[in-house]
N, C-alpha and C positions, 0 to 999 in steps of 0.2 A: 605822760608818754602814751600816745594813742595806739594801743595794741588791739583795740576792739573796732568793730564795724560801727557805722552810724546808727543812731537810735531807731530809725525807721526800717532798717534792713532786717531781712529774715535770716536768723542765724541757723546755719546747718551744723557747724562743728564748733564746740566750745571747750576750751582747756582752762582749768583753774588750778593755779598753784601746784603744778606737777613737779615732783622732785624725784630724782633717782640717784641713789648712793651706791657705790661699790666699795665696801670696807671704808677706808678713810677718804675716798675720793667722791666728791659730789659732781656727777657728770651733768646733771640737769637740776637747776636750783630755782624752784618756785616760779616756773614759767606759766604765764597766763596770756591767752589771746583767743579771739573768735574769728570765724570765717563765715561770711554770708553766702547764700546760694548764688552760684554763678561767679563768685569772686576768685581771683588768683592772688594768693599770698606767697611770697618767697621768704625762705629762711636762709640768711647768709651769715658768714662769720669766718674767722681764720680756722686753720686746721686745729682739731681738738676742742672746738668750741662747744660740742655737744649736739650738733645737728642730727647726725645719724642716730644717736641714742634717743633723741626726742622722737624721731620717726618710728623707731622700734616700739616706743611706748604707745604712740598713737595707733599703730597698726596691730598691736596685740602680740608682738614678738617678745616683749618684755613687760614687766609690771612695775608701776611707780611705787615708791615707798610712801608717798603722800600725793594728795591732789585728786581731782575729779576730771574725767573726760566724758563729754556728752556729745552724742551723735543724733541730730534731729530731736533734741530734747530728752533722749534716753541716756541714762547713765550706763556707759559701756566700759567703765574702768575695769581693767583686768580681763576683758573678754578675749577669747582666743582668736587668732587670725581668721579662722573659718567662720566664726560667728560674725565678725565684722564684715567679711566678704559677703556673707548672705544678706547683710544690711546695705551693701553697696559701696564698701570701701575697697579700693584696689590700690596696689603700690608697686613700685619698682625698687631696685636695690642699687646701692652705690657701686657694687661690683656685679655686673650683669649675670643673671642666672637664666639659662635656657636648658632644655633637655637636648643634649648634643646629638643623640642618635635618632631623635624624632624629626620629621620634616617641619618646615616653617609652618605649614597649615596645621599640623597636629599640635605643635607648640601653642599656636594661637587658640585652637579649640580647647586646650586645657584651661583657658581663662573662663570658660562657660560652666565650670564645675558647680558653682554656687547657684546656677540658674536652672538646673534640671528640675523637672516636676517633682512634687513631694513624694510621689510613689517610687522615685528612683533614688531617694536620699534617706538616710537614717533608718534603714530597714532592720528589723530584728532578724535572727538567724533564719527562721522559716521564710521570711520575706526575701532574704538574701538569696536563697535557693531559687525562689520564683524569679528574682532579678537575673540570675545567671541564665535561666531558661529563656527569659526575654532577650538577653544579649545573644544567645546561641541561635534562636529561631527567628529573631527580628520581626515581631508582629508589625502591622502597618503603622501603628502610632509611633513606635520607636524609629522606624525608617523615615517617617515624615519629620520627626523631631531632628534626627541626625542630618537629613538633607537641608533643613532650614538653618541649622547651626553652621553647616559647612558653607552655605551660601553667604551667611552673615560674616563668617570668618574671612572669606575671600574679599568681601566688601571692606572689612577693616584693613586687611593687607593692602588693598588698592589705595588706601590713603597714603601709603608710603611710596607709591609710584614705582619707578624702575628700580628702586633700591631693593624691594622685596617681591613685587608681583612676578617677575620672571623666575624667581627662586622658590616659588611656593611649594614645590615638591622636593626641594633639596634638603639634606639633613642640616640641622642648625650648626653642627660642628664645622661645616665647610664654609661658613659665612665669615666675613670680616668682623672685627670687634664692633665697629659702628653698626653693622647690620644686625648683630646679635642684640644690641641695645634696642634697635627698632623692633625686633621680634618681641622682646620683653614688654615694650610699651604697647604693642599690638595685643599681646595676651592680656594685659591689664584692661585695655579698652573693651575686649571681648566680654568682660564681666558685666558691661553696661553700667559702669560705676556712677554713683551719685557724687562721690568725691575721689579724686585721683591724687595719690601721693607719689611724686617723682623725685628720686634721689639722684641728682647729677645726670640728667638724661642725655646731655651732650658730651659727657666724658669720652675722650678718645676721638672726637669728631673735629675735622678741620673747619675752616671758616665757612666754606660753602655748605657743608653738611650741617653746621650749626644754624645757618640761615634757613635751611630747609626745615629743621626741627622747630625753630621759632615760628615759621609760617604755619606748621601743623598745630602747634599749641595755641596760636592766636585763633585759628579756625575752631578748635575745640572750645575755646573760651567764648567765641561768638555764638556757638551752639548752646551755651549755658552751662557747660561742665564746670564744676567747682574744682580748683586745682590748688594743691599745696606743694611747693617746689623748693628743693635744695639745689643750688647751682652756684658755681664759681665764676661763670662768665657773666660779668656784671652788666654788660650792655644788654644782654638778653634779659636779665632780671629787670633792669630799669624799663625796658620796652614792654614787657609782658605783664608786670605786676601792678595790681591795684594798690597793694601795700607791701612793705618790706619789714621783716622782723630780723633784728641783728642780735646774734648770740656771741658771747665771749665768756669763756670759763663757765659755761652752763647757765649764764644769766642773760636776761634781755637787757642790752645796753642802749638800744634805740629801736624805735618802731614808728612807722608813718608812711606817707606817700614817698615814692622813689626820689623825687627831687629833694625833699628834706633830708632823707637818709644819706644820700650820696654826698651831702655837704656837712654832715654832722661831725664835729671834731672828735668826738668819742669813738666814732666808727673808724675814722681814718687812723686814729692812734692805735686802735685794736689791731688793725692790719699791719701797721708799720712797726709797732712796738715802742714807738715814741712819737712825740708831736713833731711834724715836719713844718718848718717855717714856710709859710706861703702856700701850704697844701690845703686847698679848700674844696676839693672835689675828689671823691673816692676813686674815680677812674684814673686819676693821676697817681694815686697812692699804691695801686696794685696792678698787676698784669691782667689785662682783659682776656 
């Protein structure tokens, strides 16, 4: 079962035998796979397969009972989300999370928190007082940094075209559900990630909105961004992915290139709950 990249590829993210148990339930069971730089890997599976639990383990929101997670060769197993963000891991969530009372622009700026210069992070108490004075009196270096970040945030928002650009100063709570998801993705991009974990980015989007999101993700992939994706819209998965990993009951039941996975009988059975006579294509077995 080819869950790994080709031998000559440069591995950015490597997961080995990761397991997460909750009392008597094993939500993720011995999952292993690798992602090469610039690759897009999608994780699919029926509801309850363990996809979001796996994402939480990879992004530091939860800790595995067993296994090792390596990011660019470094063992980051059990690292906190902010430690992983500082190394270039950004994520979105299955249920969109935005700061409702902040503007679109300020929401996106929040994504740059891990990029501030060292003098503005991890300060001791005395340093925190100095930082407060910097914020109150805005020395030139701080003003330049803020201006540069705001310009960059506007450029990130511009990627979403008319969906977000005209709403840059509007509070996030006033946006549609689909636009809130776009804001969350823009905030993740503002981190300048080396790897982007997207948990159902097109949830709540109609066909045309999904096509727009696919176009954006293809553009990010062409630019060399490494992407790990959970998504239920299988045509998007098959178009975007270099490889697909299929989970069922916390275990990897299939992995490989999209064409092979979509015809895998074990995958079709996992979605249907039984073998369907004549079903030889995943897109026929589930709603796209």
